[in-house]
mmCIF file of the C-alpha atoms, coordinates in Angstrom:
data_MODEL
# 
_entry.id   MODEL 
# 
loop_
_atom_site.group_PDB 
_atom_site.id 
_atom_site.type_symbol 
_atom_site.label_atom_id 
_atom_site.label_alt_id 
_atom_site.label_comp_id 
_atom_site.label_asym_id 
_atom_site.label_entity_id 
_atom_site.label_seq_id 
_atom_site.pdbx_PDB_ins_code 
_atom_site.Cartn_x 
_atom_site.Cartn_y 
_atom_site.Cartn_z 
_atom_site.occupancy 
_atom_site.B_iso_or_equiv 
_atom_site.pdbx_formal_charge 
_atom_site.auth_seq_id 
_atom_site.auth_comp_id 
_atom_site.auth_asym_id 
_atom_site.auth_atom_id 
_atom_site.pdbx_PDB_model_num 
ATOM 1   C CA . MET A 1 1   ? -0.132  -0.007  -0.151  1.00 0.00 ? 1   MET A CA 1 
ATOM 2   C CA . ASP A 1 2   ? 1.234   3.414   -1.076  1.00 0.00 ? 2   ASP A CA 1 
ATOM 3   C CA . ASP A 1 3   ? -0.294  6.601   -1.877  1.00 0.00 ? 3   ASP A CA 1 
ATOM 4   C CA . GLU A 1 4   ? 2.587   7.429   -4.480  1.00 0.00 ? 4   GLU A CA 1 
ATOM 5   C CA . ALA A 1 5   ? 1.006   6.016   -7.780  1.00 0.00 ? 5   ALA A CA 1 
ATOM 6   C CA . ALA A 1 6   ? 4.395   5.574   -9.401  1.00 0.00 ? 6   ALA A CA 1 
ATOM 7   C CA . ILE A 1 7   ? 5.926   3.683   -6.757  1.00 0.00 ? 7   ILE A CA 1 
ATOM 8   C CA . LEU A 1 8   ? 2.989   1.691   -6.203  1.00 0.00 ? 8   LEU A CA 1 
ATOM 9   C CA . LYS A 1 9   ? 2.861   0.455   -9.762  1.00 0.00 ? 9   LYS A CA 1 
ATOM 10  C CA . MET A 1 10  ? 6.732   -0.039  -9.924  1.00 0.00 ? 10  MET A CA 1 
ATOM 11  C CA . VAL A 1 11  ? 6.763   -2.152  -6.792  1.00 0.00 ? 11  VAL A CA 1 
ATOM 12  C CA . GLY A 1 12  ? 3.780   -4.177  -7.901  1.00 0.00 ? 12  GLY A CA 1 
ATOM 13  C CA . LEU A 1 13  ? 5.207   -4.979  -11.294 1.00 0.00 ? 13  LEU A CA 1 
ATOM 14  C CA . ARG A 1 14  ? 8.459   -6.081  -9.637  1.00 0.00 ? 14  ARG A CA 1 
ATOM 15  C CA . LEU A 1 15  ? 6.859   -8.164  -6.896  1.00 0.00 ? 15  LEU A CA 1 
ATOM 16  C CA . ARG A 1 16  ? 4.788   -9.723  -9.820  1.00 0.00 ? 16  ARG A CA 1 
ATOM 17  C CA . ALA A 1 17  ? 7.703   -10.593 -11.833 1.00 0.00 ? 17  ALA A CA 1 
ATOM 18  C CA . ALA A 1 18  ? 9.215   -12.376 -8.744  1.00 0.00 ? 18  ALA A CA 1 
ATOM 19  C CA . GLY A 1 19  ? 6.144   -14.623 -8.774  1.00 0.00 ? 19  GLY A CA 1 
ATOM 20  C CA . PHE A 1 20  ? 3.839   -13.029 -6.034  1.00 0.00 ? 20  PHE A CA 1 
ATOM 21  C CA . VAL A 1 21  ? 0.385   -12.466 -6.413  1.00 0.00 ? 21  VAL A CA 1 
ATOM 22  C CA . VAL A 1 22  ? -0.200  -8.668  -5.594  1.00 0.00 ? 22  VAL A CA 1 
ATOM 23  C CA . ALA A 1 23  ? -3.156  -6.669  -4.829  1.00 0.00 ? 23  ALA A CA 1 
ATOM 24  C CA . GLU A 1 24  ? -2.441  -2.805  -5.030  1.00 0.00 ? 24  GLU A CA 1 
ATOM 25  C CA . PHE A 1 25  ? -4.065  -0.243  -2.615  1.00 0.00 ? 25  PHE A CA 1 
ATOM 26  C CA . ALA A 1 26  ? -3.396  3.605   -2.958  1.00 0.00 ? 26  ALA A CA 1 
ATOM 27  C CA . ALA A 1 27  ? -5.086  4.392   0.371   1.00 0.00 ? 27  ALA A CA 1 
ATOM 28  C CA . PRO A 1 28  ? -5.459  2.767   3.846   1.00 0.00 ? 28  PRO A CA 1 
ATOM 29  C CA . ALA A 1 29  ? -9.335  3.177   3.685   1.00 0.00 ? 29  ALA A CA 1 
ATOM 30  C CA . GLU A 1 30  ? -9.530  1.249   0.390   1.00 0.00 ? 30  GLU A CA 1 
ATOM 31  C CA . PHE A 1 31  ? -7.474  -1.521  1.740   1.00 0.00 ? 31  PHE A CA 1 
ATOM 32  C CA . LEU A 1 32  ? -9.278  -1.796  5.217   1.00 0.00 ? 32  LEU A CA 1 
ATOM 33  C CA . ALA A 1 33  ? -12.475 -1.909  3.353   1.00 0.00 ? 33  ALA A CA 1 
ATOM 34  C CA . LYS A 1 34  ? -11.564 -4.887  1.338   1.00 0.00 ? 34  LYS A CA 1 
ATOM 35  C CA . TYR A 1 35  ? -9.358  -6.684  3.957   1.00 0.00 ? 35  TYR A CA 1 
ATOM 36  C CA . ASN A 1 36  ? -10.354 -10.324 4.427   1.00 0.00 ? 36  ASN A CA 1 
ATOM 37  C CA . PRO A 1 37  ? -8.479  -12.101 7.304   1.00 0.00 ? 37  PRO A CA 1 
ATOM 38  C CA . ALA A 1 38  ? -9.284  -15.379 5.616   1.00 0.00 ? 38  ALA A CA 1 
ATOM 39  C CA . VAL A 1 39  ? -7.025  -14.620 2.702   1.00 0.00 ? 39  VAL A CA 1 
ATOM 40  C CA . PRO A 1 40  ? -3.232  -15.479 3.228   1.00 0.00 ? 40  PRO A CA 1 
ATOM 41  C CA . GLY A 1 41  ? -0.527  -13.158 2.767   1.00 0.00 ? 41  GLY A CA 1 
ATOM 42  C CA . CYS A 1 42  ? 1.002   -10.136 3.960   1.00 0.00 ? 42  CYS A CA 1 
ATOM 43  C CA . LEU A 1 43  ? 1.084   -6.370  3.898   1.00 0.00 ? 43  LEU A CA 1 
ATOM 44  C CA . VAL A 1 44  ? 3.935   -4.164  2.350   1.00 0.00 ? 44  VAL A CA 1 
ATOM 45  C CA . LEU A 1 45  ? 2.913   -0.807  3.988   1.00 0.00 ? 45  LEU A CA 1 
ATOM 46  C CA . ASP A 1 46  ? 4.182   2.645   3.243   1.00 0.00 ? 46  ASP A CA 1 
ATOM 47  C CA . MET A 1 47  ? 4.780   4.718   6.642   1.00 0.00 ? 47  MET A CA 1 
ATOM 48  C CA . GLU A 1 48  ? 3.819   8.087   5.538   1.00 0.00 ? 48  GLU A CA 1 
ATOM 49  C CA . MET A 1 49  ? 0.522   8.504   4.016   1.00 0.00 ? 49  MET A CA 1 
ATOM 50  C CA . GLU A 1 50  ? -2.098  10.926  3.983   1.00 0.00 ? 50  GLU A CA 1 
ATOM 51  C CA . VAL A 1 51  ? -4.968  10.852  6.405   1.00 0.00 ? 51  VAL A CA 1 
ATOM 52  C CA . LEU A 1 52  ? -3.814  7.649   8.032   1.00 0.00 ? 52  LEU A CA 1 
ATOM 53  C CA . THR A 1 53  ? -0.070  6.788   8.566   1.00 0.00 ? 53  THR A CA 1 
ATOM 54  C CA . GLY A 1 54  ? 1.237   3.168   8.289   1.00 0.00 ? 54  GLY A CA 1 
ATOM 55  C CA . LEU A 1 55  ? 1.221   3.053   12.016  1.00 0.00 ? 55  LEU A CA 1 
ATOM 56  C CA . ASP A 1 56  ? -2.367  4.107   12.065  1.00 0.00 ? 56  ASP A CA 1 
ATOM 57  C CA . VAL A 1 57  ? -3.228  1.342   9.771   1.00 0.00 ? 57  VAL A CA 1 
ATOM 58  C CA . GLN A 1 58  ? -1.235  -1.304  11.905  1.00 0.00 ? 58  GLN A CA 1 
ATOM 59  C CA . GLU A 1 59  ? -2.961  -0.224  14.948  1.00 0.00 ? 59  GLU A CA 1 
ATOM 60  C CA . GLN A 1 60  ? -6.480  -0.573  13.343  1.00 0.00 ? 60  GLN A CA 1 
ATOM 61  C CA . LEU A 1 61  ? -5.646  -4.060  11.940  1.00 0.00 ? 61  LEU A CA 1 
ATOM 62  C CA . ALA A 1 62  ? -4.509  -4.940  15.660  1.00 0.00 ? 62  ALA A CA 1 
ATOM 63  C CA . ALA A 1 63  ? -7.950  -3.423  16.936  1.00 0.00 ? 63  ALA A CA 1 
ATOM 64  C CA . LEU A 1 64  ? -9.653  -5.962  14.624  1.00 0.00 ? 64  LEU A CA 1 
ATOM 65  C CA . GLY A 1 65  ? -7.602  -8.767  16.019  1.00 0.00 ? 65  GLY A CA 1 
ATOM 66  C CA . SER A 1 66  ? -5.588  -9.270  12.960  1.00 0.00 ? 66  SER A CA 1 
ATOM 67  C CA . ASP A 1 67  ? -2.181  -10.637 12.900  1.00 0.00 ? 67  ASP A CA 1 
ATOM 68  C CA . LEU A 1 68  ? -1.470  -10.042 9.003   1.00 0.00 ? 68  LEU A CA 1 
ATOM 69  C CA . PRO A 1 69  ? 2.213   -9.899  8.691   1.00 0.00 ? 69  PRO A CA 1 
ATOM 70  C CA . ILE A 1 70  ? 3.420   -6.178  8.010   1.00 0.00 ? 70  ILE A CA 1 
ATOM 71  C CA . ILE A 1 71  ? 6.455   -5.032  6.308   1.00 0.00 ? 71  ILE A CA 1 
ATOM 72  C CA . PHE A 1 72  ? 6.953   -1.392  6.506   1.00 0.00 ? 72  PHE A CA 1 
ATOM 73  C CA . TYR A 1 73  ? 8.338   0.235   3.373   1.00 0.00 ? 73  TYR A CA 1 
ATOM 74  C CA . SER A 1 74  ? 9.153   3.769   3.912   1.00 0.00 ? 74  SER A CA 1 
ATOM 75  C CA . GLY A 1 75  ? 10.948  6.662   2.081   1.00 0.00 ? 75  GLY A CA 1 
ATOM 76  C CA . ARG A 1 76  ? 12.449  7.667   5.448   1.00 0.00 ? 76  ARG A CA 1 
ATOM 77  C CA . ALA A 1 77  ? 12.892  6.276   8.797   1.00 0.00 ? 77  ALA A CA 1 
ATOM 78  C CA . ASP A 1 78  ? 13.928  7.144   12.165  1.00 0.00 ? 78  ASP A CA 1 
ATOM 79  C CA . VAL A 1 79  ? 14.605  4.965   15.287  1.00 0.00 ? 79  VAL A CA 1 
ATOM 80  C CA . PRO A 1 80  ? 11.360  5.564   17.419  1.00 0.00 ? 80  PRO A CA 1 
ATOM 81  C CA . MET A 1 81  ? 9.230   5.258   14.294  1.00 0.00 ? 81  MET A CA 1 
ATOM 82  C CA . CYS A 1 82  ? 10.959  1.855   13.368  1.00 0.00 ? 82  CYS A CA 1 
ATOM 83  C CA . VAL A 1 83  ? 10.889  0.739   17.106  1.00 0.00 ? 83  VAL A CA 1 
ATOM 84  C CA . GLN A 1 84  ? 7.014   1.576   17.350  1.00 0.00 ? 84  GLN A CA 1 
ATOM 85  C CA . ALA A 1 85  ? 6.326   -0.514  14.194  1.00 0.00 ? 85  ALA A CA 1 
ATOM 86  C CA . MET A 1 86  ? 8.390   -3.544  15.418  1.00 0.00 ? 86  MET A CA 1 
ATOM 87  C CA . LYS A 1 87  ? 6.719   -3.278  18.808  1.00 0.00 ? 87  LYS A CA 1 
ATOM 88  C CA . GLY A 1 88  ? 3.455   -3.340  17.108  1.00 0.00 ? 88  GLY A CA 1 
ATOM 89  C CA . GLY A 1 89  ? 4.182   -6.903  15.422  1.00 0.00 ? 89  GLY A CA 1 
ATOM 90  C CA . ALA A 1 90  ? 5.780   -5.645  12.242  1.00 0.00 ? 90  ALA A CA 1 
ATOM 91  C CA . VAL A 1 91  ? 7.913   -8.467  10.528  1.00 0.00 ? 91  VAL A CA 1 
ATOM 92  C CA . ASP A 1 92  ? 10.309  -6.074  8.851   1.00 0.00 ? 92  ASP A CA 1 
ATOM 93  C CA . PHE A 1 93  ? 11.104  -2.273  8.310   1.00 0.00 ? 93  PHE A CA 1 
ATOM 94  C CA . LEU A 1 94  ? 12.818  -1.501  5.053   1.00 0.00 ? 94  LEU A CA 1 
ATOM 95  C CA . THR A 1 95  ? 13.612  1.968   3.347   1.00 0.00 ? 95  THR A CA 1 
ATOM 96  C CA . LYS A 1 96  ? 12.539  2.437   -0.242  1.00 0.00 ? 96  LYS A CA 1 
ATOM 97  C CA . SER A 1 97  ? 16.395  2.678   -0.983  1.00 0.00 ? 97  SER A CA 1 
ATOM 98  C CA . ALA A 1 98  ? 16.655  -0.915  0.028   1.00 0.00 ? 98  ALA A CA 1 
ATOM 99  C CA . CYS A 1 99  ? 17.402  -3.174  -2.980  1.00 0.00 ? 99  CYS A CA 1 
ATOM 100 C CA . HIS A 1 100 ? 14.550  -5.415  -4.358  1.00 0.00 ? 100 HIS A CA 1 
ATOM 101 C CA . GLU A 1 101 ? 16.104  -8.507  -3.275  1.00 0.00 ? 101 GLU A CA 1 
ATOM 102 C CA . ASP A 1 102 ? 15.688  -7.514  0.365   1.00 0.00 ? 102 ASP A CA 1 
ATOM 103 C CA . LEU A 1 103 ? 12.098  -6.871  -0.097  1.00 0.00 ? 103 LEU A CA 1 
ATOM 104 C CA . VAL A 1 104 ? 11.533  -10.240 -1.589  1.00 0.00 ? 104 VAL A CA 1 
ATOM 105 C CA . LEU A 1 105 ? 13.418  -11.841 1.123   1.00 0.00 ? 105 LEU A CA 1 
ATOM 106 C CA . ALA A 1 106 ? 11.201  -9.915  3.713   1.00 0.00 ? 106 ALA A CA 1 
ATOM 107 C CA . ILE A 1 107 ? 8.048   -10.936 1.778   1.00 0.00 ? 107 ILE A CA 1 
ATOM 108 C CA . HIS A 1 108 ? 9.117   -14.628 1.911   1.00 0.00 ? 108 HIS A CA 1 
ATOM 109 C CA . LYS A 1 109 ? 9.601   -14.298 5.588   1.00 0.00 ? 109 LYS A CA 1 
ATOM 110 C CA . ALA A 1 110 ? 6.366   -12.713 6.085   1.00 0.00 ? 110 ALA A CA 1 
ATOM 111 C CA . LEU A 1 111 ? 4.465   -15.350 4.335   1.00 0.00 ? 111 LEU A CA 1 
ATOM 112 C CA . GLU A 1 112 ? 6.075   -18.039 6.206   1.00 0.00 ? 112 GLU A CA 1 
ATOM 113 C CA . TYR A 1 113 ? 5.231   -16.386 9.453   1.00 0.00 ? 113 TYR A CA 1 
ATOM 114 C CA . ASP A 1 114 ? 1.565   -16.118 8.134   1.00 0.00 ? 114 ASP A CA 1 
ATOM 115 C CA . ARG A 1 115 ? 1.630   -19.739 7.100   1.00 0.00 ? 115 ARG A CA 1 
ATOM 116 C CA . LYS A 1 116 ? 2.700   -20.919 10.548  1.00 0.00 ? 116 LYS A CA 1 
ATOM 117 C CA . ALA A 1 117 ? 0.163   -18.603 12.335  1.00 0.00 ? 117 ALA A CA 1 
ATOM 118 C CA . ARG A 1 118 ? -2.727  -19.982 10.340  1.00 0.00 ? 118 ARG A CA 1 
ATOM 119 C CA . GLN A 1 119 ? -1.614  -23.484 11.072  1.00 0.00 ? 119 GLN A CA 1 
ATOM 120 C CA . LYS A 1 120 ? -1.613  -22.711 14.766  1.00 0.00 ? 120 LYS A CA 1 
ATOM 121 C CA . ARG A 1 121 ? -4.995  -21.238 14.573  1.00 0.00 ? 121 ARG A CA 1 
ATOM 122 C CA . LEU A 1 122 ? -6.460  -24.302 12.847  1.00 0.00 ? 122 LEU A CA 1 
ATOM 123 C CA . GLU A 1 123 ? -4.809  -26.359 15.444  1.00 0.00 ? 123 GLU A CA 1 
ATOM 124 C CA . ARG A 1 124 ? -6.408  -24.442 18.268  1.00 0.00 ? 124 ARG A CA 1 
ATOM 125 C CA . ASP A 1 125 ? -9.819  -24.280 16.629  1.00 0.00 ? 125 ASP A CA 1 
ATOM 126 C CA . PHE A 1 126 ? -9.461  -28.110 16.257  1.00 0.00 ? 126 PHE A CA 1 
ATOM 127 C CA . ILE A 1 127 ? -8.658  -28.445 20.006  1.00 0.00 ? 127 ILE A CA 1 
ATOM 128 C CA . ARG A 1 128 ? -11.511 -26.327 20.866  1.00 0.00 ? 128 ARG A CA 1 
ATOM 129 C CA . ALA A 1 129 ? -14.057 -28.222 18.762  1.00 0.00 ? 129 ALA A CA 1 
ATOM 130 C CA . ARG A 1 130 ? -12.893 -31.440 20.514  1.00 0.00 ? 130 ARG A CA 1 
ATOM 131 C CA . ILE A 1 131 ? -13.381 -29.668 24.119  1.00 0.00 ? 131 ILE A CA 1 
ATOM 132 C CA . ALA A 1 132 ? -16.833 -28.475 22.832  1.00 0.00 ? 132 ALA A CA 1 
ATOM 133 C CA . SER A 1 133 ? -17.982 -31.893 22.216  1.00 0.00 ? 133 SER A CA 1 
ATOM 134 C CA . LEU A 1 134 ? -17.242 -32.885 25.879  1.00 0.00 ? 134 LEU A CA 1 
ATOM 135 C CA . THR A 1 135 ? -20.161 -32.990 28.368  1.00 0.00 ? 135 THR A CA 1 
ATOM 136 C CA . PRO A 1 136 ? -19.987 -30.669 31.328  1.00 0.00 ? 136 PRO A CA 1 
ATOM 137 C CA . ARG A 1 137 ? -18.954 -33.561 33.622  1.00 0.00 ? 137 ARG A CA 1 
ATOM 138 C CA . GLU A 1 138 ? -16.214 -34.427 31.223  1.00 0.00 ? 138 GLU A CA 1 
ATOM 139 C CA . ARG A 1 139 ? -14.989 -30.937 31.097  1.00 0.00 ? 139 ARG A CA 1 
ATOM 140 C CA . MET A 1 140 ? -14.734 -30.949 34.734  1.00 0.00 ? 140 MET A CA 1 
ATOM 141 C CA . VAL A 1 141 ? -12.706 -34.230 34.708  1.00 0.00 ? 141 VAL A CA 1 
ATOM 142 C CA . LEU A 1 142 ? -10.496 -32.902 32.091  1.00 0.00 ? 142 LEU A CA 1 
ATOM 143 C CA . ALA A 1 143 ? -9.818  -29.859 34.206  1.00 0.00 ? 143 ALA A CA 1 
ATOM 144 C CA . HIS A 1 144 ? -8.602  -32.062 36.907  1.00 0.00 ? 144 HIS A CA 1 
ATOM 145 C CA . VAL A 1 145 ? -6.665  -34.464 34.678  1.00 0.00 ? 145 VAL A CA 1 
ATOM 146 C CA . ALA A 1 146 ? -4.809  -31.380 33.158  1.00 0.00 ? 146 ALA A CA 1 
ATOM 147 C CA . THR A 1 147 ? -3.574  -30.443 36.619  1.00 0.00 ? 147 THR A CA 1 
ATOM 148 C CA . GLY A 1 148 ? -2.150  -33.916 36.996  1.00 0.00 ? 148 GLY A CA 1 
ATOM 149 C CA . LYS A 1 149 ? -4.346  -35.384 39.608  1.00 0.00 ? 149 LYS A CA 1 
ATOM 150 C CA . LEU A 1 150 ? -5.144  -39.190 39.897  1.00 0.00 ? 150 LEU A CA 1 
ATOM 151 C CA . ASN A 1 151 ? -8.585  -40.706 39.488  1.00 0.00 ? 151 ASN A CA 1 
ATOM 152 C CA . LYS A 1 152 ? -9.144  -41.089 43.161  1.00 0.00 ? 152 LYS A CA 1 
ATOM 153 C CA . GLN A 1 153 ? -7.972  -37.374 43.701  1.00 0.00 ? 153 GLN A CA 1 
ATOM 154 C CA . ILE A 1 154 ? -10.434 -36.227 41.081  1.00 0.00 ? 154 ILE A CA 1 
ATOM 155 C CA . ALA A 1 155 ? -13.255 -38.608 42.579  1.00 0.00 ? 155 ALA A CA 1 
ATOM 156 C CA . ALA A 1 156 ? -12.689 -36.980 45.932  1.00 0.00 ? 156 ALA A CA 1 
ATOM 157 C CA . ALA A 1 157 ? -12.880 -33.375 44.523  1.00 0.00 ? 157 ALA A CA 1 
ATOM 158 C CA . LEU A 1 158 ? -16.032 -34.146 42.481  1.00 0.00 ? 158 LEU A CA 1 
ATOM 159 C CA . GLY A 1 159 ? -17.732 -36.320 45.233  1.00 0.00 ? 159 GLY A CA 1 
ATOM 160 C CA . THR A 1 160 ? -18.142 -39.291 43.021  1.00 0.00 ? 160 THR A CA 1 
ATOM 161 C CA . ALA A 1 161 ? -16.826 -42.809 42.675  1.00 0.00 ? 161 ALA A CA 1 
ATOM 162 C CA . GLU A 1 162 ? -13.454 -43.530 41.229  1.00 0.00 ? 162 GLU A CA 1 
ATOM 163 C CA . LYS A 1 163 ? -14.688 -45.918 38.801  1.00 0.00 ? 163 LYS A CA 1 
ATOM 164 C CA . THR A 1 164 ? -17.019 -43.273 37.423  1.00 0.00 ? 164 THR A CA 1 
ATOM 165 C CA . VAL A 1 165 ? -14.226 -40.880 37.044  1.00 0.00 ? 165 VAL A CA 1 
ATOM 166 C CA . LYS A 1 166 ? -12.292 -43.628 35.007  1.00 0.00 ? 166 LYS A CA 1 
ATOM 167 C CA . VAL A 1 167 ? -15.179 -43.882 32.599  1.00 0.00 ? 167 VAL A CA 1 
ATOM 168 C CA . HIS A 1 168 ? -15.245 -40.175 32.273  1.00 0.00 ? 168 HIS A CA 1 
ATOM 169 C CA . ARG A 1 169 ? -11.427 -40.048 31.920  1.00 0.00 ? 169 ARG A CA 1 
ATOM 170 C CA . GLY A 1 170 ? -11.631 -42.696 29.076  1.00 0.00 ? 170 GLY A CA 1 
ATOM 171 C CA . ARG A 1 171 ? -14.324 -40.839 27.353  1.00 0.00 ? 171 ARG A CA 1 
ATOM 172 C CA . VAL A 1 172 ? -12.336 -37.545 27.480  1.00 0.00 ? 172 VAL A CA 1 
ATOM 173 C CA . MET A 1 173 ? -9.104  -39.182 26.265  1.00 0.00 ? 173 MET A CA 1 
ATOM 174 C CA . ALA A 1 174 ? -11.102 -40.696 23.270  1.00 0.00 ? 174 ALA A CA 1 
ATOM 175 C CA . LYS A 1 175 ? -12.639 -37.457 22.266  1.00 0.00 ? 175 LYS A CA 1 
ATOM 176 C CA . MET A 1 176 ? -9.575  -35.458 22.676  1.00 0.00 ? 176 MET A CA 1 
ATOM 177 C CA . GLY A 1 177 ? -8.002  -37.900 20.394  1.00 0.00 ? 177 GLY A CA 1 
ATOM 178 C CA . VAL A 1 178 ? -4.940  -38.777 22.979  1.00 0.00 ? 178 VAL A CA 1 
ATOM 179 C CA . VAL A 1 179 ? -3.807  -41.747 24.697  1.00 0.00 ? 179 VAL A CA 1 
ATOM 180 C CA . SER A 1 180 ? -1.683  -40.108 27.366  1.00 0.00 ? 180 SER A CA 1 
ATOM 181 C CA . VAL A 1 181 ? -1.834  -37.436 29.882  1.00 0.00 ? 181 VAL A CA 1 
ATOM 182 C CA . ALA A 1 182 ? 1.351   -36.198 28.171  1.00 0.00 ? 182 ALA A CA 1 
ATOM 183 C CA . GLU A 1 183 ? -0.291  -35.869 24.861  1.00 0.00 ? 183 GLU A CA 1 
ATOM 184 C CA . LEU A 1 184 ? -3.404  -34.189 26.511  1.00 0.00 ? 184 LEU A CA 1 
ATOM 185 C CA . MET A 1 185 ? -0.743  -31.744 28.189  1.00 0.00 ? 185 MET A CA 1 
ATOM 186 C CA . GLN A 1 186 ? 0.614   -30.945 24.695  1.00 0.00 ? 186 GLN A CA 1 
ATOM 187 C CA . LEU A 1 187 ? -3.052  -30.086 23.514  1.00 0.00 ? 187 LEU A CA 1 
ATOM 188 C CA . ALA A 1 188 ? -3.238  -27.803 26.470  1.00 0.00 ? 188 ALA A CA 1 
ATOM 189 C CA . ALA A 1 189 ? -0.005  -25.813 25.682  1.00 0.00 ? 189 ALA A CA 1 
ATOM 190 C CA . LYS A 1 190 ? -1.364  -25.456 22.042  1.00 0.00 ? 190 LYS A CA 1 
ATOM 191 C CA . CYS A 1 191 ? -4.738  -24.310 23.088  1.00 0.00 ? 191 CYS A CA 1 
ATOM 192 C CA . GLY A 1 192 ? -3.685  -22.012 26.057  1.00 0.00 ? 192 GLY A CA 1 
ATOM 193 C CA . SER A 1 193 ? -6.358  -20.190 28.083  1.00 0.00 ? 193 SER A CA 1 
ATOM 194 C CA . THR A 1 194 ? -9.345  -22.100 26.301  1.00 0.00 ? 194 THR A CA 1 
ATOM 195 C CA . PHE A 1 195 ? -8.546  -25.286 27.983  1.00 0.00 ? 195 PHE A CA 1 
ATOM 196 C CA . PRO A 1 196 ? -10.764 -26.031 31.078  1.00 0.00 ? 196 PRO A CA 1 
ATOM 197 C CA . THR A 1 197 ? -9.644  -25.124 34.452  1.00 0.00 ? 197 THR A CA 1 
ATOM 198 C CA . VAL A 1 198 ? -10.468 -26.026 37.975  1.00 0.00 ? 198 VAL A CA 1 
ATOM 199 C CA . ASP A 1 199 ? -12.786 -23.436 39.658  1.00 0.00 ? 199 ASP A CA 1 
# 
């Protein structure tokens, strides 16, 4: 995205020649109106534009919950500007005087970042779907299993028989698609805060 038509056209032509699929936007409002988080990619973003700066666009994307990789591509750069962009999650910050190869490398890095981020989201969504398939009682058992408790400890905490906990635990493991507590904990690590917790 760049509000200088000549630069926008030149960069677009070069990136297409390098094998990238390119969508050009001359204004932040145009990009934000058409932005689709389901489409993989990255954003090559000019820092200095009219109305909204590159940092403004970065902030608006963050407010939307987007983790679209951003490469800032600026005519000038000072340290505070660069630091703010990187703190905001930019994957790179290049000046327009940088060689074309540097931009291509930065885009490859950003696309790989996007690919990995999307893979992680798919894994989290899959785990959440498995958790959603559990009954309320199974979720309670899962929460206790995740803390490392034994069946008898879980039975005492829930006020039920140990054999009942064993049945629920077996169903939990089957629905979660794991055969060991270690595997269950690996899912917990991937899922983060959406994993059930003991109140």
